[in-house]
C-alpha positions, 0 to 999 in steps of 0.5 A: 497869094497862093491857095492853101488846101483845106487840110493845111488849114486844119494843121494850122488852126485845128478848126473843124469843117463844121464851123461853117455848118452850125445854126446861125442867127440872122445878122444885121449888116449895113442896115440889112438883114442877112439870112443864115443860109447866105452867111454859111454859104459865104463862109464856105466860099471864102474857105474854098477859095482859100486866099487872104483876100477871100477871108478878108472879104468875109470879115469885112462883110460880116464883122460880127457873125458867129463865123468871123472868129473862125475866119480870123483864125484861118487868115492868121494861119494863112498869112505865113509871111514873116518880117525880114528884119535882117534885110532892112538892117543890111540896107541901112548899113549904107549911107544912101539908104540911111539918108533916104529913111531920115528924109522920106520915111515920115512922108511915106508913112503919111501917104499910106496913112491917108489910105488906111494902109497898115505899115506893118503888113505892107505890100507894094506893086510898081506899074510903069506906063512907058508912053506917059513916062510914069511909075505908079506906086500901088499898095495894100496890106494883109490886115485890112486892105485886100485890094491895091490902092494908088498911092502916088505917081512919079514922073521919070526923070530924063533930063540927062541923055534925053536923045537916047530916050524916045518916048514909047520906044524907051528901051525898057522891056515890056513884061512882068517883072519883080525886083531881084536886087537892091543896091543902096550903094549905087552911083545912081544914089539908089538902084533896084534891078529887075529880073530881066530877062524873065521866063517869058523873055527867054522863051521869046528870045530876049537877052541882056540884063541890068534893067533897073529903077534908080536915081540920077536922072540918067539912063539909056535903058532903065527907068530913072528918077530924081534923087528925091523921088527915088528915095521914096520909091526905094522905101516903098519897096524896102518896107514891103520886102522887110515886112515879108513880101518875097517879091515886089512886082514891077509891070512895064506897060507900053501905055494904059491898056484900055481897048481904045489905046490898044486899037490906037497904038496897034494901028499906028504905022510905027507899030502895026507891022510889028506883029510880035509886039502887038501879040505881046500887047494883046497878051499883057492887056488881059492882065492890065484890065484884070487889075483895073477891074479887081485891084488885085494881082492876077496869077499866071504861068508862062507857056513854051512860047513865052505867052502868059497864061492867067489863072483865077477869076476873070 
């Protein structure tokens, strides 16, 4: 979530800067006594960082402080994402999408409920681990949960055309994407196409297209699933977008990028002479490890050589 400067906060909420400066009484929090200076300091810090995540963290820590109502109002003003009801209505015009919802929406809601994730402000993140041929569904919400939680892991389905899929050498590119197009009328039942080539790909000289997540258990360069699984995966994405999330991230990693795995694959005779690939892995590893530590997505830009430049905390 992008930062919003404090003057923008004023336009939305009309709140005064002094709202974190007034005298405060000590607050009982988790059986400990929090001093006024600490509360004021945390209030100012939350506003200076200026993200929904920082405001949620303050609210969770101080649910009953005199500043909590102020922070709640700021969070409400900051959450400018609005539901896109037309998007979902357009999806449901197609039989395959209607079938998916009829058969799987209740299950998706139950999976989210077990993690206490609010369905009305849902955000979804897809993480592909190519060496294990899996896709992980991570979700959070904008009301109660600022950190992503792992909801379910799906196995890629490669029962058809298996000889064209070679484990870690799957032709699926390794990089950071988002879902660019939804196809509820695909011959692969349901299909979501990512924005390949992205900005990094183009600067690295990659070309092509039609990289997608879909059903049908058949592919040479996409991430295919069973028809039953793609129904669930599709709903996670459609719901997040219809709830206001503009882009559903899809991060394609070659393996779980621990230091141990990085050393193992970098020294593998199959890859150790591919310096461009290893340099990309090194670049992507920072993003992977940031998410593992913080369970929030790291913002980034791309330099003129296609390298990811990360922003924010480490």
